[in-house]
TIVO-2410 file (N, C-alpha, C; in nm, 3 decimals):
# residues 163
REC num residu      c1      c2      c3 atome chaine
REC   1      X   1.220   0.192  -2.113     N      A
REC   1      X   1.213   0.307  -2.025    CA      A
REC   1      X   1.107   0.281  -1.919     C      A
REC   2      X   1.141   0.301  -1.792     N      A
REC   2      X   1.051   0.273  -1.680    CA      A
REC   2      X   0.947   0.382  -1.659     C      A
REC   3      X   0.843   0.344  -1.590     N      A
REC   3      X   0.736   0.437  -1.555    CA      A
REC   3      X   0.777   0.519  -1.434     C      A
REC   4      X   0.752   0.649  -1.437     N      A
REC   4      X   0.786   0.736  -1.324    CA      A
REC   4      X   0.686   0.714  -1.212     C      A
REC   5      X   0.737   0.691  -1.090     N      A
REC   5      X   0.650   0.675  -0.974    CA      A
REC   5      X   0.594   0.811  -0.933     C      A
REC   6      X   0.469   0.814  -0.894     N      A
REC   6      X   0.413   0.940  -0.844    CA      A
REC   6      X   0.485   0.981  -0.715     C      A
REC   7      X   0.492   1.112  -0.692     N      A
REC   7      X   0.555   1.163  -0.570    CA      A
REC   7      X   0.472   1.125  -0.449     C      A
REC   8      X   0.541   1.106  -0.338     N      A
REC   8      X   0.474   1.088  -0.209    CA      A
REC   8      X   0.550   1.169  -0.106     C      A
REC   9      X   0.483   1.200   0.003     N      A
REC   9      X   0.547   1.267   0.115    CA      A
REC   9      X   0.515   1.187   0.241     C      A
REC  10      X   0.588   1.213   0.347     N      A
REC  10      X   0.570   1.139   0.472    CA      A
REC  10      X   0.468   1.208   0.562     C      A
REC  11      X   0.428   1.136   0.665     N      A
REC  11      X   0.337   1.197   0.763    CA      A
REC  11      X   0.405   1.317   0.829     C      A
REC  12      X   0.533   1.307   0.852     N      A
REC  12      X   0.608   1.421   0.910    CA      A
REC  12      X   0.599   1.542   0.818     C      A
REC  13      X   0.612   1.522   0.687     N      A
REC  13      X   0.598   1.631   0.590    CA      A
REC  13      X   0.458   1.693   0.597     C      A
REC  14      X   0.358   1.608   0.608     N      A
REC  14      X   0.219   1.656   0.617    CA      A
REC  14      X   0.201   1.743   0.741     C      A
REC  15      X   0.257   1.698   0.852     N      A
REC  15      X   0.246   1.776   0.975    CA      A
REC  15      X   0.316   1.912   0.962     C      A
REC  16      X   0.426   1.915   0.888     N      A
REC  16      X   0.495   2.042   0.860    CA      A
REC  16      X   0.407   2.132   0.775     C      A
REC  17      X   0.339   2.074   0.678     N      A
REC  17      X   0.248   2.153   0.594    CA      A
REC  17      X   0.133   2.209   0.678     C      A
REC  18      X   0.079   2.128   0.766     N      A
REC  18      X  -0.032   2.172   0.851    CA      A
REC  18      X   0.013   2.290   0.938     C      A
REC  19      X   0.135   2.279   0.990     N      A
REC  19      X   0.191   2.390   1.072    CA      A
REC  19      X   0.209   2.516   0.989     C      A
REC  20      X   0.247   2.500   0.863     N      A
REC  20      X   0.276   2.615   0.776    CA      A
REC  20      X   0.150   2.681   0.721     C      A
REC  21      X   0.037   2.611   0.726     N      A
REC  21      X  -0.088   2.665   0.672    CA      A
REC  21      X  -0.142   2.774   0.764     C      A
REC  22      X  -0.178   2.887   0.707     N      A
REC  22      X  -0.232   3.000   0.785    CA      A
REC  22      X  -0.381   2.990   0.808     C      A
REC  23      X  -0.448   2.903   0.735     N      A
REC  23      X  -0.593   2.897   0.737    CA      A
REC  23      X  -0.641   2.761   0.790     C      A
REC  24      X  -0.743   2.765   0.875     N      A
REC  24      X  -0.802   2.641   0.927    CA      A
REC  24      X  -0.859   2.556   0.814     C      A
REC  25      X  -0.919   2.620   0.713     N      A
REC  25      X  -0.976   2.543   0.602    CA      A
REC  25      X  -0.867   2.469   0.524     C      A
REC  26      X  -0.750   2.530   0.513     N      A
REC  26      X  -0.640   2.463   0.443    CA      A
REC  26      X  -0.584   2.349   0.528     C      A
REC  27      X  -0.573   2.369   0.658     N      A
REC  27      X  -0.526   2.262   0.747    CA      A
REC  27      X  -0.624   2.143   0.742     C      A
REC  28      X  -0.753   2.173   0.743     N      A
REC  28      X  -0.855   2.068   0.736    CA      A
REC  28      X  -0.843   1.992   0.605     C      A
REC  29      X  -0.830   2.063   0.495     N      A
REC  29      X  -0.820   2.000   0.363    CA      A
REC  29      X  -0.696   1.911   0.353     C      A
REC  30      X  -0.584   1.957   0.404     N      A
REC  30      X  -0.461   1.877   0.400    CA      A
REC  30      X  -0.479   1.749   0.482     C      A
REC  31      X  -0.539   1.761   0.600     N      A
REC  31      X  -0.565   1.641   0.682    CA      A
REC  31      X  -0.656   1.542   0.610     C      A
REC  32      X  -0.762   1.592   0.547     N      A
REC  32      X  -0.853   1.503   0.475    CA      A
REC  32      X  -0.786   1.438   0.354     C      A
REC  33      X  -0.702   1.514   0.285     N      A
REC  33      X  -0.630   1.458   0.170    CA      A
REC  33      X  -0.535   1.347   0.211     C      A
REC  34      X  -0.465   1.368   0.322     N      A
REC  34      X  -0.366   1.268   0.364    CA      A
REC  34      X  -0.429   1.156   0.447     C      A
REC  35      X  -0.493   1.189   0.556     N      A
REC  35      X  -0.543   1.084   0.647    CA      A
REC  35      X  -0.665   1.010   0.594     C      A
REC  36      X  -0.745   1.076   0.512     N      A
REC  36      X  -0.864   1.010   0.457    CA      A
REC  36      X  -0.845   0.970   0.310     C      A
REC  37      X  -0.733   1.009   0.250     N      A
REC  37      X  -0.707   0.973   0.111    CA      A
REC  37      X  -0.808   1.030   0.013     C      A
REC  38      X  -0.863   1.145   0.048     N      A
REC  38      X  -0.969   1.203  -0.035    CA      A
REC  38      X  -0.914   1.284  -0.151     C      A
REC  39      X  -0.984   1.279  -0.262     N      A
REC  39      X  -0.952   1.361  -0.379    CA      A
REC  39      X  -0.993   1.506  -0.348     C      A
REC  40      X  -0.935   1.599  -0.423     N      A
REC  40      X  -0.963   1.740  -0.401    CA      A
REC  40      X  -1.113   1.771  -0.414     C      A
REC  41      X  -1.179   1.713  -0.514     N      A
REC  41      X  -1.322   1.735  -0.533    CA      A
REC  41      X  -1.405   1.679  -0.418     C      A
REC  42      X  -1.361   1.566  -0.364     N      A
REC  42      X  -1.431   1.506  -0.250    CA      A
REC  42      X  -1.420   1.596  -0.127     C      A
REC  43      X  -1.303   1.656  -0.109     N      A
REC  43      X  -1.281   1.745   0.007    CA      A
REC  43      X  -1.367   1.870  -0.004     C      A
REC  44      X  -1.365   1.935  -0.119     N      A
REC  44      X  -1.440   2.061  -0.132    CA      A
REC  44      X  -1.591   2.039  -0.130     C      A
REC  45      X  -1.636   1.919  -0.164     N      A
REC  45      X  -1.779   1.889  -0.165    CA      A
REC  45      X  -1.830   1.826  -0.035     C      A
REC  46      X  -1.742   1.795   0.057     N      A
REC  46      X  -1.782   1.731   0.182    CA      A
REC  46      X  -1.862   1.827   0.270     C      A
REC  47      X  -1.974   1.777   0.318     N      A
REC  47      X  -2.064   1.859   0.402    CA      A
REC  47      X  -2.075   1.796   0.541     C      A
REC  48      X  -2.110   1.876   0.641     N      A
REC  48      X  -2.124   1.821   0.776    CA      A
REC  48      X  -2.218   1.700   0.784     C      A
REC  49      X  -2.323   1.700   0.704     N      A
REC  49      X  -2.417   1.588   0.709    CA      A
REC  49      X  -2.362   1.460   0.648     C      A
REC  50      X  -2.246   1.468   0.582     N      A
REC  50      X  -2.180   1.349   0.527    CA      A
REC  50      X  -2.093   1.279   0.632     C      A
REC  51      X  -2.080   1.340   0.748     N      A
REC  51      X  -1.994   1.286   0.853    CA      A
REC  51      X  -2.081   1.234   0.967     C      A
REC  52      X  -2.065   1.107   0.999     N      A
REC  52      X  -2.136   1.043   1.110    CA      A
REC  52      X  -2.035   1.015   1.221     C      A
REC  53      X  -2.018   1.113   1.309     N      A
REC  53      X  -1.920   1.099   1.418    CA      A
REC  53      X  -1.958   0.985   1.512     C      A
REC  54      X  -2.086   0.964   1.531     N      A
REC  54      X  -2.135   0.858   1.620    CA      A
REC  54      X  -2.083   0.721   1.574     C      A
REC  55      X  -2.097   0.695   1.445     N      A
REC  55      X  -2.053   0.567   1.389    CA      A
REC  55      X  -1.909   0.571   1.340     C      A
REC  56      X  -1.851   0.692   1.332     N      A
REC  56      X  -1.713   0.706   1.286    CA      A
REC  56      X  -1.696   0.684   1.137     C      A
REC  57      X  -1.790   0.737   1.057     N      A
REC  57      X  -1.788   0.714   0.913    CA      A
REC  57      X  -1.807   0.844   0.835     C      A
REC  58      X  -1.746   0.848   0.717     N      A
REC  58      X  -1.765   0.957   0.622    CA      A
REC  58      X  -1.830   0.898   0.498     C      A
REC  59      X  -1.938   0.962   0.451     N      A
REC  59      X  -2.005   0.922   0.328    CA      A
REC  59      X  -1.956   1.017   0.218     C      A
REC  60      X  -1.879   0.963   0.127     N      A
REC  60      X  -1.829   1.042   0.014    CA      A
REC  60      X  -1.927   1.019  -0.101     C      A
REC  61      X  -1.990   1.128  -0.143     N      A
REC  61      X  -2.097   1.118  -0.243    CA      A
REC  61      X  -2.048   1.157  -0.383     C      A
REC  62      X  -2.097   1.080  -0.481     N      A
REC  62      X  -2.074   1.113  -0.622    CA      A
REC  62      X  -1.928   1.148  -0.651     C      A
REC  63      X  -1.841   1.057  -0.617     N      A
REC  63      X  -1.700   1.078  -0.641    CA      A
REC  63      X  -1.667   1.045  -0.787     C      A
REC  64      X  -1.543   1.016  -0.814     N      A
REC  64      X  -1.499   0.982  -0.949    CA      A
REC  64      X  -1.585   0.867  -1.004     C      A
REC  65      X  -1.633   0.883  -1.124     N      A
REC  65      X  -1.719   0.782  -1.184    CA      A
REC  65      X  -1.859   0.782  -1.128     C      A
REC  66      X  -1.896   0.886  -1.052     N      A
REC  66      X  -2.029   0.896  -0.996    CA      A
REC  66      X  -2.056   0.798  -0.882     C      A
REC  67      X  -1.948   0.740  -0.826     N      A
REC  67      X  -1.964   0.639  -0.721    CA      A
REC  67      X  -1.964   0.703  -0.582     C      A
REC  68      X  -2.043   0.645  -0.494     N      A
REC  68      X  -2.040   0.680  -0.352    CA      A
REC  68      X  -1.953   0.577  -0.280     C      A
REC  69      X  -1.898   0.617  -0.167     N      A
REC  69      X  -1.831   0.521  -0.080    CA      A
REC  69      X  -1.839   0.571   0.064     C      A
REC  70      X  -1.832   0.478   0.155     N      A
REC  70      X  -1.833   0.511   0.297    CA      A
REC  70      X  -1.703   0.460   0.356     C      A
REC  71      X  -1.632   0.551   0.424     N      A
REC  71      X  -1.502   0.514   0.481    CA      A
REC  71      X  -1.498   0.549   0.629     C      A
REC  72      X  -1.416   0.476   0.704     N      A
REC  72      X  -1.402   0.509   0.847    CA      A
REC  72      X  -1.323   0.638   0.864     C      A
REC  73      X  -1.354   0.709   0.971     N      A
REC  73      X  -1.281   0.831   1.005    CA      A
REC  73      X  -1.154   0.789   1.079     C      A
REC  74      X  -1.041   0.824   1.026     N      A
REC  74      X  -0.914   0.790   1.090    CA      A
REC  74      X  -0.876   0.895   1.193     C      A
REC  75      X  -0.801   0.854   1.290     N      A
REC  75      X  -0.761   0.939   1.403    CA      A
REC  75      X  -0.703   1.074   1.359     C      A
REC  76      X  -0.620   1.076   1.256     N      A
REC  76      X  -0.555   1.200   1.213    CA      A
REC  76      X  -0.650   1.306   1.160     C      A
REC  77      X  -0.772   1.267   1.125     N      A
REC  77      X  -0.868   1.363   1.068    CA      A
REC  77      X  -0.987   1.388   1.159     C      A
REC  78      X  -1.003   1.306   1.260     N      A
REC  78      X  -1.125   1.309   1.342    CA      A
REC  78      X  -1.158   1.448   1.397     C      A
REC  79      X  -1.063   1.513   1.461     N      A
REC  79      X  -1.092   1.641   1.528    CA      A
REC  79      X  -1.112   1.758   1.431     C      A
REC  80      X  -1.073   1.740   1.308     N      A
REC  80      X  -1.080   1.850   1.213    CA      A
REC  80      X  -1.213   1.854   1.136     C      A
REC  81      X  -1.293   1.749   1.148     N      A
REC  81      X  -1.417   1.740   1.070    CA      A
REC  81      X  -1.525   1.838   1.113     C      A
REC  82      X  -1.508   1.900   1.227     N      A
REC  82      X  -1.607   2.001   1.270    CA      A
REC  82      X  -1.590   2.131   1.191     C      A
REC  83      X  -1.485   2.140   1.109     N      A
REC  83      X  -1.457   2.261   1.031    CA      A
REC  83      X  -1.514   2.254   0.889     C      A
REC  84      X  -1.619   2.179   0.870     N      A
REC  84      X  -1.680   2.166   0.738    CA      A
REC  84      X  -1.798   2.262   0.726     C      A
REC  85      X  -1.831   2.303   0.605     N      A
REC  85      X  -1.762   2.275   0.480    CA      A
REC  85      X  -1.633   2.356   0.469     C      A
REC  86      X  -1.546   2.311   0.380     N      A
REC  86      X  -1.417   2.377   0.361    CA      A
REC  86      X  -1.437   2.520   0.312     C      A
REC  87      X  -1.530   2.540   0.221     N      A
REC  87      X  -1.561   2.675   0.174    CA      A
REC  87      X  -1.458   2.733   0.080     C      A
REC  88      X  -1.395   2.649   0.001     N      A
REC  88      X  -1.299   2.693  -0.099    CA      A
REC  88      X  -1.311   2.600  -0.219     C      A
REC  89      X  -1.290   2.654  -0.338     N      A
REC  89      X  -1.300   2.573  -0.459    CA      A
REC  89      X  -1.173   2.493  -0.485     C      A
REC  90      X  -1.180   2.399  -0.577     N      A
REC  90      X  -1.065   2.313  -0.604    CA      A
REC  90      X  -0.941   2.387  -0.655     C      A
REC  91      X  -0.961   2.485  -0.742     N      A
REC  91      X  -0.843   2.557  -0.796    CA      A
REC  91      X  -0.774   2.639  -0.687     C      A
REC  92      X  -0.853   2.707  -0.606     N      A
REC  92      X  -0.796   2.786  -0.496    CA      A
REC  92      X  -0.726   2.694  -0.396     C      A
REC  93      X  -0.785   2.578  -0.370     N      A
REC  93      X  -0.723   2.484  -0.276    CA      A
REC  93      X  -0.592   2.430  -0.332     C      A
REC  94      X  -0.590   2.398  -0.462     N      A
REC  94      X  -0.465   2.349  -0.523    CA      A
REC  94      X  -0.356   2.456  -0.515     C      A
REC  95      X  -0.390   2.581  -0.542     N      A
REC  95      X  -0.290   2.689  -0.533    CA      A
REC  95      X  -0.240   2.703  -0.390     C      A
REC  96      X  -0.330   2.690  -0.292     N      A
REC  96      X  -0.291   2.701  -0.152    CA      A
REC  96      X  -0.196   2.587  -0.114     C      A
REC  97      X  -0.226   2.466  -0.157     N      A
REC  97      X  -0.139   2.351  -0.128    CA      A
REC  97      X  -0.003   2.370  -0.193     C      A
REC  98      X  -0.001   2.424  -0.314     N      A
REC  98      X   0.127   2.455  -0.380    CA      A
REC  98      X   0.210   2.550  -0.295     C      A
REC  99      X   0.148   2.659  -0.251     N      A
REC  99      X   0.219   2.760  -0.169    CA      A
REC  99      X   0.266   2.701  -0.036     C      A
REC 100      X   0.176   2.629   0.030     N      A
REC 100      X   0.207   2.573   0.162    CA      A
REC 100      X   0.320   2.471   0.152     C      A
REC 101      X   0.317   2.387   0.049     N      A
REC 101      X   0.421   2.284   0.036    CA      A
REC 101      X   0.557   2.346   0.006     C      A
REC 102      X   0.560   2.451  -0.073     N      A
REC 102      X   0.687   2.520  -0.099    CA      A
REC 102      X   0.741   2.581   0.031     C      A
REC 103      X   0.652   2.644   0.106     N      A
REC 103      X   0.691   2.706   0.233    CA      A
REC 103      X   0.740   2.601   0.334     C      A
REC 104      X   0.669   2.488   0.346     N      A
REC 104      X   0.699   2.388   0.448    CA      A
REC 104      X   0.805   2.288   0.406     C      A
REC 105      X   0.806   2.251   0.278     N      A
REC 105      X   0.891   2.141   0.233    CA      A
REC 105      X   0.998   2.182   0.132     C      A
REC 106      X   0.985   2.305   0.082     N      A
REC 106      X   1.081   2.349  -0.018    CA      A
REC 106      X   1.055   2.291  -0.155     C      A
REC 107      X   0.938   2.230  -0.173     N      A
REC 107      X   0.902   2.177  -0.305    CA      A
REC 107      X   0.751   2.188  -0.322     C      A
REC 108      X   0.711   2.198  -0.447     N      A
REC 108      X   0.570   2.213  -0.481    CA      A
REC 108      X   0.509   2.074  -0.500     C      A
REC 109      X   0.399   2.049  -0.431     N      A
REC 109      X   0.328   1.923  -0.452    CA      A
REC 109      X   0.185   1.952  -0.497     C      A
REC 110      X   0.125   1.853  -0.558     N      A
REC 110      X  -0.015   1.862  -0.597    CA      A
REC 110      X  -0.100   1.807  -0.483     C      A
REC 111      X  -0.225   1.848  -0.477     N      A
REC 111      X  -0.315   1.796  -0.374    CA      A
REC 111      X  -0.323   1.644  -0.385     C      A
REC 112      X  -0.324   1.592  -0.506     N      A
REC 112      X  -0.337   1.448  -0.527    CA      A
REC 112      X  -0.219   1.370  -0.467     C      A
REC 113      X  -0.106   1.438  -0.448     N      A
REC 113      X   0.009   1.374  -0.383    CA      A
REC 113      X  -0.028   1.329  -0.242     C      A
REC 114      X  -0.118   1.402  -0.177     N      A
REC 114      X  -0.163   1.363  -0.043    CA      A
REC 114      X  -0.234   1.228  -0.048     C      A
REC 115      X  -0.311   1.203  -0.152     N      A
REC 115      X  -0.382   1.075  -0.168    CA      A
REC 115      X  -0.283   0.961  -0.191     C      A
REC 116      X  -0.186   0.983  -0.277     N      A
REC 116      X  -0.081   0.881  -0.298    CA      A
REC 116      X  -0.006   0.855  -0.168     C      A
REC 117      X   0.022   0.961  -0.097     N      A
REC 117      X   0.096   0.950   0.029    CA      A
REC 117      X   0.016   0.875   0.134     C      A
REC 118      X  -0.114   0.893   0.135     N      A
REC 118      X  -0.202   0.820   0.226    CA      A
REC 118      X  -0.189   0.670   0.201     C      A
REC 119      X  -0.195   0.631   0.076     N      A
REC 119      X  -0.185   0.489   0.041    CA      A
REC 119      X  -0.051   0.431   0.085     C      A
REC 120      X   0.056   0.505   0.061     N      A
REC 120      X   0.189   0.459   0.100    CA      A
REC 120      X   0.202   0.453   0.251     C      A
REC 121      X   0.149   0.552   0.320     N      A
REC 121      X   0.150   0.555   0.467    CA      A
REC 121      X   0.078   0.433   0.523     C      A
REC 122      X  -0.038   0.401   0.466     N      A
REC 122      X  -0.113   0.283   0.510    CA      A
REC 122      X  -0.034   0.155   0.486     C      A
REC 123      X   0.030   0.146   0.371     N      A
REC 123      X   0.112   0.029   0.340    CA      A
REC 123      X   0.226   0.016   0.440     C      A
REC 124      X   0.291   0.128   0.471     N      A
REC 124      X   0.400   0.129   0.570    CA      A
REC 124      X   0.351   0.088   0.708     C      A
REC 125      X   0.223   0.115   0.737     N      A
REC 125      X   0.163   0.078   0.866    CA      A
REC 125      X   0.115  -0.068   0.866     C      A
REC 126      X   0.142  -0.140   0.756     N      A
REC 126      X   0.108  -0.282   0.751    CA      A
REC 126      X  -0.032  -0.313   0.703     C      A
REC 127      X  -0.101  -0.215   0.645     N      A
REC 127      X  -0.237  -0.240   0.597    CA      A
REC 127      X  -0.232  -0.316   0.465     C      A
REC 128      X  -0.327  -0.404   0.448     N      A
REC 128      X  -0.337  -0.488   0.330    CA      A
REC 128      X  -0.378  -0.406   0.208     C      A
REC 129      X  -0.325  -0.440   0.092     N      A
REC 129      X  -0.356  -0.369  -0.032    CA      A
REC 129      X  -0.506  -0.370  -0.063     C      A
REC 130      X  -0.572  -0.479  -0.032     N      A
REC 130      X  -0.717  -0.490  -0.057    CA      A
REC 130      X  -0.793  -0.389   0.030     C      A
REC 131      X  -0.752  -0.373   0.155     N      A
REC 131      X  -0.813  -0.273   0.243    CA      A
REC 131      X  -0.792  -0.133   0.186     C      A
REC 132      X  -0.669  -0.105   0.144     N      A
REC 132      X  -0.636   0.027   0.088    CA      A
REC 132      X  -0.720   0.051  -0.037     C      A
REC 133      X  -0.737  -0.051  -0.119     N      A
REC 133      X  -0.819  -0.040  -0.240    CA      A
REC 133      X  -0.962   0.003  -0.204     C      A
REC 134      X  -1.022  -0.061  -0.107     N      A
REC 134      X  -1.157  -0.027  -0.065    CA      A
REC 134      X  -1.164   0.114  -0.007     C      A
REC 135      X  -1.066   0.148   0.075     N      A
REC 135      X  -1.062   0.280   0.139    CA      A
REC 135      X  -1.057   0.391   0.035     C      A
REC 136      X  -0.974   0.373  -0.068     N      A
REC 136      X  -0.958   0.475  -0.172    CA      A
REC 136      X  -1.069   0.470  -0.277     C      A
REC 137      X  -1.146   0.363  -0.278     N      A
REC 137      X  -1.257   0.352  -0.373    CA      A
REC 137      X  -1.216   0.310  -0.512     C      A
REC 138      X  -1.107   0.235  -0.522     N      A
REC 138      X  -1.062   0.186  -0.653    CA      A
REC 138      X  -1.138   0.060  -0.690     C      A
REC 139      X  -1.181   0.048  -0.814     N      A
REC 139      X  -1.249  -0.073  -0.858    CA      A
REC 139      X  -1.148  -0.183  -0.892     C      A
REC 140      X  -1.026  -0.145  -0.923     N      A
REC 140      X  -0.922  -0.243  -0.961    CA      A
REC 140      X  -0.803  -0.234  -0.867     C      A
REC 141      X  -0.751  -0.347  -0.826     N      A
REC 141      X  -0.634  -0.352  -0.737    CA      A
REC 141      X  -0.511  -0.293  -0.806     C      A
REC 142      X  -0.505  -0.303  -0.939     N      A
REC 142      X  -0.391  -0.249  -1.014    CA      A
REC 142      X  -0.379  -0.098  -0.994     C      A
REC 143      X  -0.492  -0.030  -0.984     N      A
REC 143      X  -0.489   0.115  -0.961    CA      A
REC 143      X  -0.430   0.143  -0.823     C      A
REC 144      X  -0.469   0.067  -0.724     N      A
REC 144      X  -0.417   0.084  -0.589    CA      A
REC 144      X  -0.267   0.060  -0.587     C      A
REC 145      X  -0.221  -0.037  -0.662     N      A
REC 145      X  -0.078  -0.068  -0.664    CA      A
REC 145      X   0.004   0.047  -0.722     C      A
REC 146      X  -0.055   0.127  -0.809     N      A
REC 146      X   0.013   0.245  -0.861    CA      A
REC 146      X   0.030   0.347  -0.747     C      A
REC 147      X  -0.068   0.353  -0.659     N      A
REC 147      X  -0.069   0.449  -0.549    CA      A
REC 147      X   0.025   0.412  -0.435     C      A
REC 148      X   0.046   0.284  -0.413     N      A
REC 148      X   0.125   0.242  -0.297    CA      A
REC 148      X   0.271   0.223  -0.338     C      A
REC 149      X   0.357   0.287  -0.263     N      A
REC 149      X   0.500   0.281  -0.290    CA      A
REC 149      X   0.571   0.233  -0.165     C      A
REC 150      X   0.663   0.141  -0.183     N      A
REC 150      X   0.738   0.095  -0.068    CA      A
REC 150      X   0.846   0.199  -0.040     C      A
REC 151      X   0.840   0.253   0.079     N      A
REC 151      X   0.938   0.351   0.125    CA      A
REC 151      X   1.075   0.281   0.133     C      A
REC 152      X   1.182   0.339   0.075     N      A
REC 152      X   1.313   0.274   0.079    CA      A
REC 152      X   1.362   0.240   0.220     C      A
REC 153      X   1.330   0.324   0.318     N      A
REC 153      X   1.372   0.296   0.456    CA      A
REC 153      X   1.295   0.174   0.509     C      A
REC 154      X   1.164   0.167   0.479     N      A
REC 154      X   1.084   0.052   0.521    CA      A
REC 154      X   1.135  -0.075   0.454     C      A
REC 155      X   1.170  -0.065   0.327     N      A
REC 155      X   1.224  -0.180   0.254    CA      A
REC 155      X   1.353  -0.228   0.318     C      A
REC 156      X   1.441  -0.134   0.350     N      A
REC 156      X   1.568  -0.170   0.414    CA      A
REC 156      X   1.543  -0.237   0.549     C      A
REC 157      X   1.453  -0.180   0.629     N      A
REC 157      X   1.423  -0.238   0.760    CA      A
REC 157      X   1.364  -0.379   0.748     C      A
REC 158      X   1.276  -0.399   0.649     N      A
REC 158      X   1.214  -0.528   0.630    CA      A
REC 158      X   1.314  -0.636   0.586     C      A
REC 159      X   1.418  -0.591   0.517     N      A
REC 159      X   1.518  -0.686   0.468    CA      A
REC 159      X   1.646  -0.687   0.551     C      A
REC 160      X   1.640  -0.625   0.667     N      A
REC 160      X   1.758  -0.610   0.753    CA      A
REC 160      X   1.832  -0.742   0.776     C      A
REC 161      X   1.758  -0.850   0.795     N      A
REC 161      X   1.822  -0.980   0.821    CA      A
REC 161      X   1.895  -1.036   0.699     C      A
REC 162      X   1.872  -0.979   0.582     N      A
REC 162      X   1.937  -1.026   0.460    CA      A
REC 162      X   2.053  -0.937   0.418     C      A
REC 163      X   2.069  -0.824   0.484     N      A
REC 163      X   2.174  -0.729   0.443    CA      A
REC 163      X   2.309  -0.767   0.502     C      A
***
């Protein structure tokens, strides 16, 4: 029996969710989850002083396993970082993402799906697995490989000359 792949959504789906969100804090959280690959706890704990716009970096403090990491600010999240702190707890944010995803996509997703989707989006954009591993803060490449899924359309396009 095979292992079930985690769900992922596309950037287009994320943009639909952002449109469907009634609150700026929810739009900001969705952008950080997808474009920055941040965990729900990392998003709710992010403070303005953790963001260095001058250098284009976010300092994620005391994440999973008590580890810190510094990641570049990606274009999709850059303009939304002035809306920190989010000012909502993890449970309330998860419920909001559930509601927003049902409204926008017709299906319920978990906040963590945004992180998986970020990894897949990066892979589709041609980013190396090792880079994605560092960005997400994984100590093992095997963990990153669980997160990255080859989109069937991308796979078909890549193998077009063999079809």
